[in-house]
BABA-267201 format. One record per atom (N, C-alpha, C): y, z, x; residue in one letter; atom name; residue number from 1. Coordinates in nm, 2 decimals. Each point is the difference from the previous one (the first is absolute). Layout:
N
Y:Z:X:a:CA:NUM
...
//
This chain:
87
5.49:2.08:17.19:x:N:1
0.06:-0.08:0.10:x:CA:1
0.06:0.10:0.10:x:C:1
-0.01:0.00:0.13:x:N:2
0.07:0.10:0.08:x:CA:2
0.14:-0.04:0.03:x:C:2
0.08:0.12:0.03:x:N:3
0.13:-0.02:0.03:x:CA:3
0.03:-0.06:0.14:x:C:3
0.10:-0.07:0.01:x:N:4
0.06:-0.04:0.13:x:CA:4
0.06:0.11:0.07:x:C:4
0.02:-0.01:0.13:x:N:5
0.06:0.09:0.08:x:CA:5
0.15:0.02:-0.05:x:C:5
0.06:-0.11:-0.04:x:N:6
0.14:0.00:-0.05:x:CA:6
0.01:0.09:-0.12:x:C:6
-0.09:-0.03:-0.09:x:N:7
0.00:0.08:-0.13:x:CA:7
-0.03:0.15:0.02:x:C:7
-0.09:0.04:0.09:x:N:8
-0.01:0.13:0.04:x:CA:8
0.13:0.06:0.06:x:C:8
0.04:-0.06:0.08:x:N:9
0.15:0.03:0.07:x:CA:9
0.11:0.02:-0.11:x:C:9
0.00:-0.08:-0.08:x:N:10
0.10:0.02:-0.12:x:CA:10
-0.02:0.12:-0.08:x:C:10
-0.13:0.02:-0.05:x:N:11
-0.03:0.12:-0.06:x:CA:11
0.03:0.13:0.07:x:C:11
-0.04:-0.01:0.13:x:N:12
0.03:0.12:0.09:x:CA:12
0.15:0.02:0.01:x:C:12
0.07:-0.11:0.01:x:N:13
0.15:0.01:0.01:x:CA:13
0.06:0.07:-0.12:x:C:13
-0.05:-0.05:-0.12:x:N:14
0.05:0.07:-0.13:x:CA:14
-0.03:0.16:0.01:x:C:14
-0.13:0.02:0.04:x:N:15
-0.04:0.14:0.01:x:CA:15
0.08:0.07:0.09:x:C:15
0.04:-0.06:0.13:x:N:16
0.09:0.07:0.09:x:CA:16
0.14:0.04:-0.06:x:C:16
0.06:-0.11:-0.06:x:N:17
0.12:0.02:-0.07:x:CA:17
0.00:0.10:-0.10:x:C:17
-0.12:0.01:-0.08:x:N:18
-0.01:0.11:-0.10:x:CA:18
0.00:0.14:0.04:x:C:18
-0.08:0.02:0.12:x:N:19
-0.02:0.11:0.07:x:CA:19
0.13:0.05:0.06:x:C:19
0.08:-0.09:0.06:x:N:20
0.11:0.03:0.07:x:CA:20
0.13:0.01:-0.11:x:C:20
-0.02:-0.03:-0.12:x:N:21
0.10:-0.01:-0.11:x:CA:21
0.10:-0.09:0.04:x:C:21
-0.03:-0.11:0.06:x:N:22
0.09:-0.11:0.03:x:CA:22
0.00:-0.11:-0.12:x:C:22
0.10:-0.07:-0.01:x:N:23
0.00:-0.11:-0.10:x:CA:23
-0.08:-0.11:0.06:x:C:23
-0.06:-0.08:-0.09:x:N:24
-0.08:-0.11:0.05:x:CA:24
0.09:-0.11:0.06:x:C:24
0.13:0.02:-0.01:x:N:25
0.09:-0.10:0.06:x:CA:25
0.03:0.04:0.13:x:C:25
-0.04:0.11:0.06:x:N:26
0.04:0.04:0.13:x:CA:26
-0.12:-0.05:0.11:x:C:26
0.04:-0.12:0.05:x:N:27
-0.07:-0.08:0.10:x:CA:27
-0.14:-0.01:-0.04:x:C:27
-0.04:-0.07:-0.11:x:N:28
-0.13:-0.01:-0.05:x:CA:28
-0.07:-0.10:0.09:x:C:28
0.06:-0.11:0.04:x:N:29
-0.05:-0.10:0.09:x:CA:29
-0.04:0.05:0.14:x:C:29
0.08:0.09:0.05:x:N:30
-0.01:0.05:0.14:x:CA:30
-0.11:0.11:-0.01:x:C:30
-0.02:0.07:-0.11:x:N:31
-0.08:0.10:0.00:x:CA:31
-0.15:-0.06:-0.02:x:C:31
0.00:-0.10:-0.08:x:N:32
-0.13:-0.07:-0.04:x:CA:32
-0.05:-0.07:0.13:x:C:32
0.10:-0.06:0.08:x:N:33
-0.04:-0.06:0.12:x:CA:33
-0.06:0.10:0.12:x:C:33
0.08:0.11:-0.01:x:N:34
-0.06:0.10:0.11:x:CA:34
-0.13:0.03:-0.03:x:C:34
-0.04:0.04:-0.14:x:N:35
-0.13:0.04:-0.03:x:CA:35
-0.09:-0.09:0.02:x:C:35
0.02:-0.13:-0.04:x:N:36
-0.09:-0.13:0.02:x:CA:36
-0.04:0.00:0.15:x:C:36
0.10:0.01:0.09:x:N:37
-0.01:0.00:0.14:x:CA:37
-0.10:0.10:0.04:x:C:37
0.03:0.13:-0.03:x:N:38
-0.08:0.12:0.03:x:CA:38
-0.15:-0.03:-0.04:x:C:38
-0.02:-0.05:-0.12:x:N:39
-0.13:-0.03:-0.05:x:CA:39
-0.06:-0.10:0.09:x:C:39
0.06:-0.11:0.03:x:N:40
-0.05:-0.10:0.09:x:CA:40
-0.04:0.05:0.14:x:C:40
0.09:0.08:0.05:x:N:41
-0.02:0.06:0.13:x:CA:41
-0.12:0.09:0.00:x:C:41
-0.02:0.08:-0.10:x:N:42
-0.11:0.09:-0.01:x:CA:42
-0.13:-0.08:-0.01:x:C:42
0.00:-0.11:-0.07:x:N:43
-0.11:-0.09:-0.02:x:CA:43
-0.04:-0.07:0.13:x:C:43
0.10:-0.04:0.06:x:N:44
-0.03:-0.07:0.13:x:CA:44
-0.07:0.11:0.10:x:C:44
0.07:0.12:0.01:x:N:45
-0.05:0.09:0.10:x:CA:45
-0.14:0.05:-0.04:x:C:45
-0.04:0.00:-0.13:x:N:46
-0.13:0.04:-0.05:x:CA:46
-0.10:-0.11:0.04:x:C:46
0.04:-0.12:-0.02:x:N:47
-0.08:-0.12:0.04:x:CA:47
-0.02:0.00:0.13:x:C:47
0.09:0.03:0.09:x:N:48
-0.03:0.01:0.15:x:CA:48
-0.10:0.12:0.02:x:C:48
0.03:0.10:-0.06:x:N:49
-0.09:0.13:0.02:x:CA:49
-0.15:-0.04:-0.03:x:C:49
-0.01:-0.06:-0.11:x:N:50
-0.14:-0.03:-0.06:x:CA:50
-0.06:-0.11:0.10:x:C:50
0.09:-0.09:0.05:x:N:51
-0.05:-0.10:0.10:x:CA:51
-0.06:0.07:0.11:x:C:51
0.09:0.09:0.06:x:N:52
-0.05:0.08:0.12:x:CA:52
-0.12:0.08:-0.02:x:C:52
-0.01:0.06:-0.11:x:N:53
-0.13:0.07:-0.03:x:CA:53
-0.11:-0.08:-0.01:x:C:53
0.00:-0.12:-0.06:x:N:54
-0.11:-0.10:0.00:x:CA:54
-0.03:-0.05:0.14:x:C:54
0.10:-0.03:0.08:x:N:55
-0.02:-0.05:0.14:x:CA:55
-0.07:0.12:0.10:x:C:55
0.06:0.12:-0.03:x:N:56
-0.07:0.12:0.07:x:CA:56
-0.14:0.01:-0.03:x:C:56
-0.03:-0.01:-0.13:x:N:57
-0.14:0.02:-0.05:x:CA:57
-0.08:-0.11:0.05:x:C:57
0.05:-0.13:-0.01:x:N:58
-0.10:-0.11:0.06:x:CA:58
-0.01:0.01:0.15:x:C:58
0.09:0.05:0.08:x:N:59
-0.01:0.02:0.14:x:CA:59
-0.11:0.11:0.02:x:C:59
-0.01:0.10:-0.08:x:N:60
-0.09:0.10:0.02:x:CA:60
-0.14:-0.05:-0.04:x:C:60
-0.01:-0.08:-0.11:x:N:61
-0.13:-0.06:-0.03:x:CA:61
-0.04:-0.10:0.09:x:C:61
0.10:-0.08:0.07:x:N:62
-0.04:-0.08:0.09:x:CA:62
-0.07:0.04:0.12:x:C:62
0.07:0.13:0.03:x:N:63
-0.07:0.08:0.12:x:CA:63
-0.13:0.05:-0.04:x:C:63
-0.02:0.04:-0.13:x:N:64
-0.14:0.05:-0.04:x:CA:64
-0.09:-0.10:0.00:x:C:64
0.04:-0.12:-0.03:x:N:65
-0.09:-0.14:-0.02:x:CA:65
-0.04:-0.03:0.14:x:C:65
0.09:0.01:0.11:x:N:66
-0.03:-0.03:0.12:x:CA:66
-0.10:0.08:0.06:x:C:66
0.01:0.13:-0.02:x:N:67
-0.08:0.12:0.04:x:CA:67
-0.14:-0.02:-0.05:x:C:67
-0.01:-0.04:-0.14:x:N:68
-0.12:-0.03:-0.05:x:CA:68
-0.07:-0.12:0.06:x:C:68
0.07:-0.10:0.02:x:N:69
-0.05:-0.13:0.05:x:CA:69
-0.05:0.03:0.15:x:C:69
0.07:0.08:0.07:x:N:70
-0.06:0.05:0.13:x:CA:70
-0.12:0.06:-0.02:x:C:70
-0.02:0.09:-0.09:x:N:71
-0.13:0.07:-0.02:x:CA:71
-0.11:-0.10:-0.04:x:C:71
0.03:-0.09:-0.09:x:N:72
-0.09:-0.09:-0.04:x:CA:72
-0.04:-0.10:0.12:x:C:72
0.09:-0.03:0.08:x:N:73
-0.03:-0.08:0.12:x:CA:73
-0.10:0.07:0.10:x:C:73
0.03:0.13:0.00:x:N:74
-0.08:0.09:0.09:x:CA:74
-0.15:0.01:-0.06:x:C:74
-0.01:0.01:-0.12:x:N:75
-0.12:0.01:-0.07:x:CA:75
-0.07:-0.12:0.03:x:C:75
0.06:-0.12:-0.03:x:N:76
-0.06:-0.15:0.01:x:CA:76
-0.04:0.00:0.15:x:C:76
0.08:0.04:0.08:x:N:77
-0.04:-0.02:0.16:x:CA:77
-0.12:0.08:0.03:x:C:77
-0.03:0.11:-0.06:x:N:78
-0.11:0.09:0.03:x:CA:78
-0.12:-0.07:-0.07:x:C:78
0.02:-0.04:-0.12:x:N:79
-0.11:-0.08:-0.07:x:CA:79
-0.03:-0.12:0.07:x:C:79
0.08:-0.08:0.05:x:N:80
-0.03:-0.13:0.08:x:CA:80
-0.08:0.03:0.12:x:C:80
0.06:0.11:0.08:x:N:81
-0.07:0.03:0.12:x:CA:81
-0.15:0.04:-0.04:x:C:81
-0.03:0.09:-0.10:x:N:82
-0.13:0.04:-0.04:x:CA:82
-0.08:-0.12:-0.04:x:C:82
0.07:-0.10:-0.08:x:N:83
-0.09:-0.11:-0.04:x:CA:83
-0.03:-0.08:0.13:x:C:83
0.09:-0.01:0.09:x:N:84
-0.02:-0.09:0.12:x:CA:84
-0.12:0.05:0.09:x:C:84
0.01:0.15:-0.01:x:N:85
-0.11:0.07:0.09:x:CA:85
-0.14:-0.01:-0.07:x:C:85
0.00:-0.03:-0.12:x:N:86
-0.13:-0.02:-0.08:x:CA:86
-0.07:-0.13:0.03:x:C:86
0.07:-0.09:0.06:x:N:87
-0.05:-0.14:0.01:x:CA:87
-0.09:0.00:0.11:x:C:87
//
């Protein structure tokens, strides 16, 4: 089972307290809250970044698709003209 963001923040808070040599009683809730908020902000920013990348790629592909469709229409037009002239 995967850990929740809160559980990850609590573990990281304990690590921060250990690294800094602080007591676990020194503002544990505030540190955990700050870490959890930082994780959430990072996830939201990455989600937006990924959505922007997908949108940009789809716009590129839409442009390519339109170019290809124009080429197909041009070929179809030539074929229709050729077929009509054969009648």
